[in-house]
N, C-alpha and C positions, 0 to 999 in steps of 0.2 A: 105836313110840318114835322112830325116826329121822326120821319126817315132822316130829314137834314141833320137834325140834332144828334142822332145816333152816329152819322157820319162824322160830325165835328167832334163828337166825344171821343171817337177812335183816334184821333190825330194826337201826336205828341208835340206838335208845333207850339211855340210860346204864342201868348197873346200879341197880335201884331195889328197895325192899322189897317183899315178895310182895303186901301189900295194894294199893299203888300200882300194881304190874304187873297185878293182877287188875282194878283199876278201869279202866285204860287198855284192856286187852283186851275187857273187858265193854261199853266204849264204842265199840269197833271202831277204836281208835287204835294203831297199830303202827309208826308212825315219826315223826321230827321234822318232816317235811313236812306230815303230816296235822295235827300239833298246831299248826302255823303257821296254819292256816286257822279256828282258833277262839280265843276270848278266854281269857286267863289265869283269869278268874273262872269260866268254864265248866269248866276243868280242876280248879280249886280246889274246886269243889263235888261233883266226883265222890267217892263214898263210898269211903274207903280212901286218898285222897290227902292226905298230910301236908305240912306245910311244907318238910321236908327233901327229899322227893321233888320238890316243886314248884321248889325251888331248884336241884336237880340238873338238872332238865329245861331250866329257863332258862339255866344255864351251858353245857350242851351245844348248845342252840339258838344261843346267841350265838357259840359257837365255829365253827358252821357258817353264820354270817351270816344266821339265821333269828330270828324273834321271833313272840310270840303276836299274833293279830289284835287291832288296837286295839279298845277298848271304844266304844260309841256314845255 
C-alpha cells in the first residue's frame, strides 16, 4: 500500500474523479508534462475523461506554463 501512495504523491495531476484518474493511469499518463505531449482531443477521447476533469487538467497545466500539444 505504501508503494502506491508514493507513486500518487509524485504526480502533479490535480484531484480528479476516479474514472478520469483511471483513464489517465490506463493510458500511462502520470504527470502534466506527459499530458503536454499529446493533444486535448486525445485526452478527451479517453474513456472516463469528462468535461470537468478536462477543465481541471487545462487549469493545472496553465498554472504551470504548460498546454496540450496543438492539433495538426
